C-alpha positions, -999 to +999 in steps of 0.1 A: -442+906+231-432+871+242-425+842+219-438+808+225-419+781+207-422+743+210-406+720+185-404+683+186-373+666+174-373+628+171-336+626+179-334+646+212-323+627+243-350+632+269-348+600+289-370+582+263-401+601+276-404+635+260-389+645+227-395+683+230-363+702+225-375+736+238-407+751+250-402+785+264-414+821+264-388+847+256-387+880+237-360+865+215-341+833+209-306+828+221-281+819+193-275+784+208-312+776+210-318+789+175-289+769+160-301+737+178-336+740+165-323+748+130-300+718+131-328+695+140-351+709+113-324+704+087-317+669+099-355+661+097-358+674+062-327+656+050-338+623+065-373+625+050-359+633+016-333+605+018-355+578+033-385+584+010-366+590-022-362+563-048-326+572-056-309+544-038-313+519-066-322+540-096-342+570-105-374+551-114-399+540-088-398+506-073-422+481-088-454+472-069-481+446-073-496+469-099-465+472-120-444+440-114-444+403-109-441+388-073-411+368-065-430+336-060-444+338-096-423+356-122-444+345-151-451+375-175-418+392-166-392+365-170-394+334-192-392+300-174-354+299-179-350+322-149-355+290-129-331+269-150-295+259-145-286+283-172-300+313-154-266+324-141-254+327-177-285+344-189-292+369-162-260+374-144-244+409-142-210+393-136-211+397-099-203+368-076-235+373-056-257+368-087-257+330-080-268+336-044-298+357-056-308+331-082-309+304-055-332+326-035-355+332-065-357+295-072-364+286-036-393+310-035-410+297-067-447+290-060-442+298-023-458+332-016-453+327+021-416+319+019-396+342+042-369+362+023-344+385+040-340+418+021-314+446+026-313+483+019-285+508+022-295+542+038-275+573+046-254+571+078-268+598+101-249+596+134-261+606+168-242+633+187-224+607+208-215+587+177-200+618+161-181+626+193-167+590+195-157+591+159-139+624+162-121+614+194-109+582+177-095+604+149-077+626+174-061+596+191-050+582+157-034+615+147-016+618+181-004+582+180+008+580+144+014+617+134-008+611+103-043+616+092-066+586+094-065+569+059-102+575+053-098+612+060-065+616+041-084+606+009-111+632+014-095+664+028-070+689+015-061+700+050-028+690+066-026+671+098-024+701+121-052+720+104-075+690+104-067+683+141-077+719+150-109+715+129-121+683+147-111+698+181-134+728+174-161+704+161-159+684+193-163+714+215-193+724+194-209+690+197-204+688+234-220+722+240-252+717+220-282+696+229-276+659+219-294+642+192-301+605+185-297+586+153-331+583+135-348+549+137-350+539+101-368+508+087-376+493+053-410+506+042-436+501+015-424+514-018-387+510-010-361+494-033-345+464-016-318+439-025-318+401-019-280+402-014-264+420+015-232+423-006-252+442-033-266+466-007-231+472+007-217+479-028-245+503-033-238+521-001-201+524-009-207+536-045-239+557-042-238+570-007-201+579-006-193+551+018-214+567+046-243+543+050-261+518+072-276+485+060-312+478+070-326+443+068-360+427+071-376+393+068-406+395+044-429+371+025-419+364-011-453+377-021-444+412-010-414+415-033-418+426-069-396+429-100-400+448-133-374+426-149-346+452-151-324+434-125-324+402-105-308+422-077-333+450-073-368+445-059-397+467-048-412+460-014-450+462-015-468+446+015-501+463+007 
């Protein structure tokens, strides 16, 4: 009995035309094909979980037009002193970028169409080629200095020789399996976003173990909502 299998992976490299990894009729799968499909399924599940979860800036859901106040009119959530010269003392968390955010808030007051740039930290999911380049750079560093790269030395218990062998084997594996692309992520409705890039970077370092990308988007002030818990964290709701 033949097996017909066709699975579409959004990160396969197929000259930008077709994204089908495999479509074939065989009595059984080869180990290489099975592992490639399994890898893609796991990546897809991970990305969906990470990009749609609300865990980047807290466990509660991001505020929307039904649960928060829009940036251009914070009445009902904050008193008028949010716009005053004392706001930095009243609402600051002690970070240097608080003043930057308060300036943005004041500039958007009563201006629903004001364009505001927002940022979001998301997990770093590398393409096959990016992983290969990263590991090859690590190998060169080890050969040149005789030491582990600083970022690696802080995260592994392996000695230099053992780690070198590990990444050598990993490189061979990556080069022998079908390549994958990095997912094209974007800021979407319902996401938590930050007004300060520095805040998003700090969040990526502290909450995503330093393995992150920063997404950005220009949006109208009327699509950003706060529940009053933080001047740094906003919900994006363009609906």
